[in-house]
C-alpha positions in Angstrom: -13.5 -4.8 8.0 -11.1 -7.7 7.6 -10.2 -8.7 4.4 -11.8 -12.2 3.3 -9.6 -15.3 2.7 -10.4 -14.9 -1.0 -9.1 -11.6 -2.0 -11.1 -12.0 -5.5 -14.3 -10.9 -3.4 -12.7 -8.0 -2.1 -12.6 -6.0 -5.2 -14.9 -3.1 -4.3 -15.7 -4.6 -0.9 -15.6 -1.4 1.6 -13.4 0.9 -0.8 -15.7 3.3 -2.0 -14.4 6.2 -0.1 -10.9 5.7 -1.7 -12.4 4.9 -5.3 -14.7 8.0 -4.9 -12.2 10.3 -4.1 -9.8 8.9 -6.8 -11.5 6.9 -9.4 -8.0 5.9 -10.8 -7.4 3.5 -7.7 -10.0 1.3 -9.0 -7.6 0.0 -11.8 -5.0 -0.4 -9.2 -6.9 -2.4 -6.8 -6.6 -5.7 -8.7 -2.6 -5.2 -9.1 -2.5 -5.0 -5.4 -4.9 -7.9 -5.0 -2.3 -10.1 -7.3 0.5 -9.0 -5.5 -0.8 -10.1 -2.1 -2.0 -13.5 -3.3 1.6 -14.1 -4.9 3.1 -13.0 -1.9 0.9 -15.5 0.3 2.6 -18.2 2.0 5.8 -16.8 0.7 7.2 -14.7 3.5 10.5 -14.2 1.6 9.2 -12.6 -1.3 10.6 -9.3 -2.1 8.1 -6.6 -2.5 8.4 -2.8 -3.6 6.8 -0.6 -1.2 6.1 3.3 -1.3 5.6 5.9 1.1 4.8 10.0 0.3 7.5 11.8 2.6 8.4 15.3 2.9 11.1 16.5 0.4 13.4 16.4 3.4 13.1 12.6 4.2 15.3 10.2 2.4 14.2 6.7 3.4 11.1 4.6 4.4 11.9 3.8 8.4 10.6 0.5 10.6 6.8 1.0 11.8 6.1 3.5 8.9 2.7 2.9 7.4 3.4 1.9 3.5 1.5 0.9 0.2 2.6 -1.7 -2.6 0.8 0.6 -4.9 2.9 3.7 -6.4 -0.5 5.2 -7.3 -1.5 5.4 -3.7 1.4 6.9 -2.3 1.1 9.6 -5.1 -2.3 10.3 -4.0 -0.9 10.7 -0.6 1.8 13.3 -1.5 -1.1 15.2 -3.2 -3.5 15.0 -0.3 -1.3 14.8 2.6 1.7 17.0 1.6 0.0 19.0 -0.9 2.0 18.0 -3.7 5.4 19.3 -2.2 6.2 15.8 -1.1 8.0 12.9 -2.7 7.6 9.5 -3.0 10.2 7.0 -2.0 10.4 3.3 -2.0 12.3 0.2 -0.8 12.5 -3.8 -1.4 11.2 -5.6 1.8 10.4 -9.1 2.6 6.4 -9.8 2.3 6.5 -11.2 6.0 7.9 -8.0 7.6 4.5 -6.2 6.5 1.1 -6.1 8.3 -2.2 -4.4 8.0 -5.2 -3.9 10.0 -7.5 -4.9 7.3 -9.2 -1.8 6.7 -7.6 -0.8 3.3 -5.9 -3.1 0.9 -3.2 -0.6 0.1 -2.3 0.5 3.7 0.5 -1.5 5.5 3.0 -1.5 8.2 6.5 -2.3 7.7 8.1 -3.9 10.8 11.5 -5.0 9.0 14.7 -3.2 9.6 
């Protein structure tokens, strides 16, 4: 699935797997959509990104998959790191993010 041009029509589309497993993500979806819409056409806009990492990792690295949604990173800490990791964040340019279009909360960071 790729995101539709108008993200207002995205909410709920193709997202049932995450919503069923984590119903709280339903409330995060509009926030993420609003952030994406705000950044559209503004590649220099600074966005906070998050990533769940093991305790010994201190930074988000170029090429990492990230999320603009803290709650989504928290879910990944619980599900992928058994709650033993932590969530790190940093500010990045919107233009340095890319997506495969399969989940509105999952983005790659290409910055340096």
